[in-house]
N, C-alpha and C positions, 0 to 999 in steps of 0.2 A: 283505105280510109281517105277522106278528102284531105287536101293539102293543108287546110286550116284547122285540122283537129287539135294541135297543141293550144291554139288560142281558145278554142271551145272548152278544152280541159281546164285552162287557167280561169276562164270565166265561171266554171262550176266550182272552183276551189274557193275557200274562204281565206282571204289574206289577213294576217294578223301582224301588224307592225311591232317590231321589238326595238326599243331604244336602249342601248347599253350605256349605263352610267357607271363607269369604272375608273378607279384611280383617285388620286388626291384632288380635292376640290380647290380651285383657285389657280392662279398663274404660277406654275412650277418652272423655274429657270431651265431653259433649253429643252423642256419636255412638254410644254404646252399646258397640261393640267386640264381639269374639268371646269369649264366656265360656261356662262350663258352664251357668250359669243361663239364658243366652239361647238355647242350642242344645239343652238336654236334652229338651224336648218333641218337637222334630223328630227327635232320635235315637230316642226311644221309639216314635214313630209309624213310623219307617222299619223298625225291627226287629220291630214288631208285625204287619207285613203277612205273613200266613201263607203265601200262595202265591208270595211273592217268593223267587227262588232265590239272590239275592245282594243286598247293600246297597252302593251306590256312593257314594263321597265325591268331590265336586268341590272340589279344594283350590286356593286362590289366596291365599297369605298370606306376608308377609315376616317373620312372627314377632311376638314381643311377650312377654307374661308367661309365664315358665317354669311357674308354678303352674297357670295356666289350661290351658296346653298339656298338662301332665301329667294334670290332672283330666279334660279332654275325651277324651284318648287312653285313659285307664283306663276311662271309661264306655263307650267304643266296644268295647273288648275284653271288658268284663263282659257287655254286651248280646250281642255276637257269640257268646260262650260259652253264655250262657243260652238263646238262640234257635237255636243251632247253624247260624248263617249265615256264609258267607264274606264278606269285605269287600274291595272293590277301590277303590283311590284313583287318581283321575285328576288329575294335576298340570297346571294351566293355565299361567299366566305364571311362578308362583314358589311354591316350598315351601322356604323358608329358615328356619333357626333353629327357632323354635317351630312354624312352618309345616311343616317337615320332621318334627318330633316328631309332629305330627298324622298325617302320611302313614305313619309307622311303625306306627300302630294298624291299618293294613290288612294283609291277607294277601298282597296283590299291589299293586305301585306301577307305574302306567303314566304315561308322560310324552309331551310333544311334543319334537321334536328341539331346539327353542329354549327349552324350559322351563329355569328356574334352580333348582337344588337344592343343599342343603348348609348352609353357615354353621353348622356344628356347634360350638357354643361359647357363651360367656356374655359379655355386654358391658354396661358401665355408662358413661354419659356425662353430662357436666354442664359448668358454667362456673365459672371462678375470678374473682370480682368484688372481691377485696380491694383491688386497685389503684384501682378506680373509687371506692371509699369514701374512700380517702386523698386522691385528687384533689378530691373534693367536700367534704372536711373533715367527714365523717360518722363518728361513733364507734359502733362495733358493741358492743352490750351483750347478753351471753348468760349466763343463770344456769341451770345444770343440776345434776341430782343425781348424775351420774357423769361420768367423763372421756370416755366414748364416747357420751354422749347426743346430742351435737352432731356426730355422725359425718358427715364430708365436708361440713361447712358451707361453702357457696360464698363466704362473705364473710370467710374467713380462709385463710391458706396451708394447703396439704395437710400433714397430720400423718403421720409414719411409722407410728404406731400405727393410725391410721384405715385406711391402705392395707393393713396386715397383716390387719385384720378384713375388708376388702373382698375381698382375695385369698382368704381362707378361705371366704367366702360363694360366690365364683365357683367354687372347686374343688368345693364341696359340690353346687352346682347342676349343674356339668358332670358330676360323678359320676353323678347321676340320669339325665342325658341319655345318657351313655355306656352305662349299664345298659340303658336302653330300646333303644338302637341295637343293642347286641350281643345282647340277648335276641331281638330281632325279625329281625335280618339277619346275625348273626354269621358263619355259614358262607359267606354270599354275598359278604362284603366282600373287596375285593382292593386295599386301600390300606394303606400303612404307617401306624401310629398318629400319627406326627408330621405326616403330611400330612392324614390323616382329621380330626384335631382341631385343624388349623391355623386354622380359621375361614373358609376359602375356599369358594367356590361353584363348581359345575360345570354345564355345559349338559346337556340331557337325554341326548344321545348318550353323553357322557362319564360321566354318572351311571350309565347302564346298564353301561358298560364296567367301572366301578369297583365295581359291586354295590350301589349306592345305590338303584337302581330295577330293575325287571324287564323292561321293554320299552316299545315305542312303542304309543300307543293314544289315540284320541279317544273321549270318553264314549259318544255316541250310536251311532256306527258300530261300535265294539267290542262294546257290549252287544247290539246287534241281530244282529251276526254270530255271537255266541255263543249267544244265546237265541231267535233267529228273528225274523222280521218282526213277529210278534205281540207282541214285547216293547214294553211301554208304560212310558215313563219318567215317574215321579211325583216332582216336586220337593216335598219335605215341609216346607221352611222356611216359617215364617210370613211373610206379606207385610206390608210396611209399611202402616200405616193411612193413610187419606186425609189426616188432619191432618198426619202426618209428611211426606207427599209435598208438601203445599202449603207447608211451612215457615212456617206462620203467615200464609199469603197472604190470609186473610179480612179483615185490617185494611187500613189505608192504607199508603202507601209507607214512612212512618217506622216503623210497626209491623213491617212486613216486614223492614226493615233491622235493627231491634233483634233480631228473631227470628233473623236470619242471622248476626249477629256471633258469638255463642257457638259456633254450628256451624262458622263459619270457623276459629275458634281450634282446635276439635277436629280440623278437617280438616288444619290446619297440622301438628299433632302426628302425625296418621296419615301425612301425606305424608312426614314425615321418615324413617319406617321404610321406605317404598317407595324413596325416593331413594338409600338406602344401596346399592341394587342397580341403580341407573340406570333405575328404572321410574317 
């Protein structure tokens, strides 16, 4: 065979870029998180592949920041329009809340029967610690320039005015989520609004039945069945560097433990998002 036969073989193949959108959306302390800044180079690379007939999104996210969800989804749609490429989302374990917002950026959403989809809504959570301060005999001193500057301070009882502000924020964010859902899948939806926006999740089968997804499909087998055996999946996400993988392992045991502690804290925060859905 001529020496250049691998190049000729690659030219005959059909490259299909795959962008992995995995993890908690937003800046997760010590673990990065899924943000537009972290993913934008991968998205640009995916849509820049001229011979690619489609861009695939592999989604596995329990949600997170509504802002980053919106920014990433908008960038995907802008690139899809600019490069005139269809986008197919493959939901793995979960696409809930902001994770489902990302899936809405695709022209087609495919799932596993046991995937989890939905949780269309907004949530805020925290702790009330005012009783703990009283038991410890600690006096809380806060000086602010306005009555709402200490909004939802966990060291004082909830204030009705604070809850009104929070409810307003929730409704504004939910309105953006609704607009995205109805713009992308409006005619396909087969659920009453009170159930659709109740915050619940559905299995992959039920998500298809209710119009939240289009069908069943696994990334590799689906793309090869549609684009032939010559389809070559190209994961475009940047790989973690050696130092990140080692978690500071070049030092002694104490150094490695110190390097692990902040990452464990970040992991606990990320795990809290997954545990909401039993994962």
